[in-house]
N, C-alpha and C positions, 0 to 999 in steps of 0.2 A: 752633573757629578760624574767623573770618570768611573768606568765600570769594567776594568780588565786588569790582568796580572801586571802589565807594564806600569800602569798608574800606581798600583799598590807598591811595587818595588821602588818606584821613585819616591813615594811618600815615606816609606820605611827608611830609605837612605837619608832623606832630609831629617827625619826624626833622630837618627843616630848622630848625625853631624851636629844637630842642636844640643843634644845631650853632652857630646864631647866638648863643645864650646862652653857649656855651662860649668863643666868640671874645671876647665882651664881658667875661668874668670875668677879673679880674687873676690873674696867675701866682702872686701871693702867697697867694691864697685857695685853698689846696690841697684842702681838704675839699669845697668846692662843686664844684670842677673834677672831682674823683674821682666825685662823685655824678652829674654831667652825663654823663661818659664812660660810666658804667655804664648809664644810661638809653639813651644813643645805641646802645650795643652790643645791648641787649635789643630796641630798636625795629628795628634792622637784621636781627636774627635772625627777628623776626616777619615782616618783609617777605620775607625769603628763604623761609620756610616757606609763606607765602601764594603766592609765585610758583611754588614746586614743586607745590603743590596745584592751582593754575590750569593748569599744564602737563599734569597727568594728566587733568584733567576734559575731556570732549569739548566741542568748540566747537559749540554748537547753540543757536539762538534758542529761547526758551521756546515759541513757537508751532509750531515744526517737530517733527512726529511721527516722520518718517523723514528721513535724509539720503541722498543718492545712493549713498554708499559702502555704507551698510547695506542698501539695496535690492539692490545687486549681490551682496553677501554672502548675503542671504536667498535670492536666486534660485539661486545656485550650490549652497548647502547644501540648499535645498529640493529641487533635482534629485537630490541624493544621498539625501535622505529618501524621495523617490518611488521610487528604486531599492530602497531598503530595504523599502518597503511591498510592492513587487512580489516581492521575495525572500520576505517573510513569506507572501504569497499562494501562492507556489510551494511553500513548506514546508507550508502548510495542505493543498494538493492532494496532496502526497506523504505527508501525515499524519505529518510530523515534528514540527510545532509545532501542537498542537491547541488552543492558547489563542485563535487567531484565530476569531472567530464563524463558525458554519457557513454563515450566509447571506451573509457578506461576499464581494463580488466583487473582481476585480482592480482595478476603478476605486476601490472603497472603500479598499482597502489602500494604493494609490498616493497618493490624495488625503490620507489620514490621515498617511502618512509625510511627504509634502511639507509639510503644514500644521504638524506637530509640529516638524520640523527648522527651518522658516522662523521660527516664533515663538521657538524656542530661540535662534537667531542674533540676533534682534532684542532679546531679553531680555539676552543676554550683551553685546551692543553698547552697551547703555545703562548698563552697569556699568563699573567701573574697568578700563581696557584691559589693565592688567598682571595682572588677576585673572580674565580671561575663560576661559582654558583650565581651570584648576581648578574654576571655577564651572560650566562646561559638563559636565565629568566628574562633578561632584557631582550635577548635575541628572539626568544619565543614570542614575546609581546610585539616586537617589531614585525615578525612574520605574520602574526594574526592581523595586525593593523594593515599590513600590506595587502593581505587577501581581501579584507573588508573594503579597502580603497578600490581595488580592482573591481569587486562586485558592484560597488556604488557607481563607479564610472560606467560600467556596462548598462546600468539601469537609468542613469540620469544624463551623463554626457553623450551617450549613444542611444537615445530613446527609440530610434528606428531599427534597432537590432532585430534580426529575424526571430520572431516568437515561435513560429511553427512552420513546418514545411508542408506543402500541398500533398506530398507523398505520404505524410503521416495521417492526414485526413482520409486519403484514399485507402490506406492500409487498415484504418479503423473500420471504414465502411465494409471492406472486404472481410475482415474478421467477424463482424456482426452478421454479415450475410451467410458466412460459413456456419456460424453458430445456429442461425435460423434453420438452415438446411439440416443440420445435425439433429435438432430438436424435432423436426418433422419426420426424420427417420425413426426416432424413438417412438413416435405415435403409431408407426407401422409395426414395429417390433421392439419391445423394451427388454431385450436380452441384456445381460450384464456388459457385454462388449460394446453394444450400441450405446448404452447409457454412459459408460465410461468415456467413450469418444465424444459424446455430446458435452459432458462435463468439462473435458479438456478444451473443446472449442469455445465454450462459454467463458472459461477462465482466461483464455487468450484474448477474447473480445473485451473482457473486463480490463485487462492490462492496457490494451490500446486505448480504451475509453478513459482510463485513468490518466494516461499521458495527455490526452486532449484536455481533460479537466484542469490539469496543472498548467497547461499552456493558456487556458482561458483565464485562470486566476492571475497569471503573470501579465497577460494583456490588460486586464482590468487594473492591476496595480500600476502599470505604466501609462494608463489613460488611453490605451489604443482601443477605442470603442468599436471600430470597424472589424479588427481582428477578433475581438471578443464576441461580436455578433455572429460572425461566420462560424466560430468554434461552438458557440452555444447552440446554433441551429443544428449542426451535425451531431452534437452530443445529445440533444433532445430527440432527434430522429432515431439515433442508435438506441437510446434508452426506451423509446416507444416500441421499437422492434423487439427488444428483449422482453418488455412487459407483455406484448402480445404472445410471445413464445411461452412466457410464464403462465398466462391464462390457459393457453391451449394444452399445457402439460400439467394442469392442476392435479390430475389423478396419478401422476408419476412424481412422487415427493422428492426423489433425488434430484430431478432436473429443476423443478420449480424452486426448491430450496436453494440450489446452487445459483440460480438467476437472481433470487432475492439478495443473497449475500454479495454477489458481484455488483449489483446496482447500489447497494448500501456503501460498498467500498469505493466505487468508481465515480459516482456523481453526487452532487449536493442534494439534500432532501428536497429543495425547491424544484430542481430540475427533474428529480424522480417523480414528484407529485404532478408537475406539468405534463410529463410524458404519460403518466397513468391516466390523467384526465383526458388527454387527446385520444388515447386508445379507447377509453370507454365512450367518449363522444362519437368516435367513428363506429363503434359497435352499436350504439343506440341508433345512429342514423341508418344503419343497415338492417337492424333486427327489431327495433322497438315497435314497428307497425306490422311486423309479421304476425299473422293469426296464431293464437295460442295453439300449441300442438303437444300431444302426448309424446313422451320420449324418456330417455335415460339420462340422468345427471349424476355427477360425482358428489356424494355427501361428505366424504372425508375419510380419515383413517381411524379405525376403532381398534385399540389395542390395550389389553389389561384394564378394561372398564373406563378407558380414557379416550376422548375424541381429540384428534389432531388434524389441523388443516381443514376444519369443517367449513362447509359453504352455506349452511343454514343454521337456524337457532335450535334445531333438534338436539336434545341432549340425552335421551333415553337410550336403551340398548337397541341395536339394529333389528332384532327379532320382534320388537314392539312397534316398529315404524309404520306398519300397514294401516291405511285409512287415516293417517295423521296429517293435519293441516299445519304447515310450518311457513316461516318467512325466510327468504333468501338473505343471507348475511354478506356474502361475497359474490360478485358476478361469476356465473358459472355457465359453461356451454351445455346446451341440451343436444344430445346425440340420438341418432336413429337406432342404435343398438348397443348392447353391452360389449365391452372388450372381449376378444376371443380368449379362451383359456390357454391355447397353445403358445401364442406369442404376445398376448395382451395388445392386440391391434385395436385402436380406438375406432368407434363408429363415426359416421359422417355427421358434421354439425348441421342441425336443422333450425336452431334458434339459440338465443342467449337469455338467461334469466339474470335480471339485474337486482341490485340491493333493494330490499323492500318488497319485491314481488312475492305473492302468496301462491303456494303450490300445495297440492295434496299428494302425499306419498301413497301410491297404490301397491307398491311392492318394494322390498329391499333385498339386496343380494350382496354377498361378500365375494369379491373377486381378487385373485392373486394374493391370497394370504389374509390381509386385514384391510383392504380397500373396499369401502362400502359404496355401492351404487343404488340408485332408486329410480323406479319407474314412476313418473309424476304426471299429473293432469291438473285440470282446473286452474290454469294460470290467471292470476290477476296482477296486472301491471301496477307498480307503486304509483299512487296518485290518480289512478283511473277510477271514476265513480262506479262503473259497472263491475259486478263481481267477476264476470268472465269476459274474455276477449272473444271475438268471432272465431268460430272454429273449434271451441272447446265446449264440452258438455259436462254438467255435474253428475250425470248418471251414466253416460256412455262415452266412449272415446275410440278413436282409431289408433290402434297400436302401431308401433314403428314398422311392423311387418304387414300392415294393411288389413288386419283382422279386426272386425268390429265386435264390440261387446264390452263388458265391464273390464276395467284395467286388471283386476285380479284374475280374471279369466282369459286374459290375452294369450295368444299363442307365444310360446317361449321363443326368444330370439336365439341367434347363433351363440355357440359356446355352451358350456356345461357348468356354469358357476352355481354354487350352492344357494338355494332360495331359503330365506329365513321367515319365520313367523307364519307357517301354514295354518290356516283355519278351516273349519268346516264350512261348506257352502251355506 
């Protein structure tokens, strides 16, 4: 169907000529008049259809690429596209939508969203106005389908695509080692600055570990067992290192709590359990046969009549702990001395108490606010038939400072922490 002014003028002229012929035809010539009336009706219908098509078509000169209305529409919808790009970037940072390229910045995502939305509006604007909404919805569906096809091709047609880089594994190992060193510094001095730095290093190690965990999941999904084995080995070793740091920093809740949260976020429960079992097995191999020794261990945090991060089944107040026999609930290090009051420097590790071990609390002390430490003796290893291991005595023990006598009468170690529960001799 013609669709311009020349065609309409031609049809109008034909219509006028037909009407003139009809007027000049005698009424007695019925056959000719019927033929002319039929042609007039057909021509009028063609003009009507032409006018309807012209009303739907946008009024735009051939030389004009954009009209002002389209520019406004593109600006408005482009802003919405920019917001969509920003949301995509946020999803990428939250690791909800991993299709966004790893190197993409917020600027890249915003610009891509704005450009895509703006061009979509311009494309729709140049089509039949009545068909813009379904056309736009169809283009969105096509775009999503295209993305899915690309993603599918990357995982099936190209199964040998690089799942992880060796540098990523090395970076994770480095970050975990830095976190380990930072937690060791906290054991020498747990001032707020040192603790904050350790938390920062732990968080960074957790982010790297999470990247490896995602790569392992991808490798397993693609059936690449060799890559998954390499990744799981490094992930387990890193998790074991962090678990060791968590145990060593039990008495510094900020650090141990941060490591727990990082492990929960970064690795699967199965890998976390495997790493913990390996670390505990290594400690048992090193310390299980060490003769029972008197020393100081962290009991937990006691605040407002509540225990938190407790390592034994003791639940009464700290000042009632003296001469109490308890069982170890969570593996805990036995140290040669109390933390110092000045910088909370931890004592040297002399043994490890494992879950189920029985100990007698000879004295309890509050250190650094609400952290409770206990001087313990009479260690009985879980599952050991004898009540005491060689080197321990139920009536006398060697204090961490080398002074013999009853535990309650031992020479006070370094520091000036407050002693609880004093009794008459």
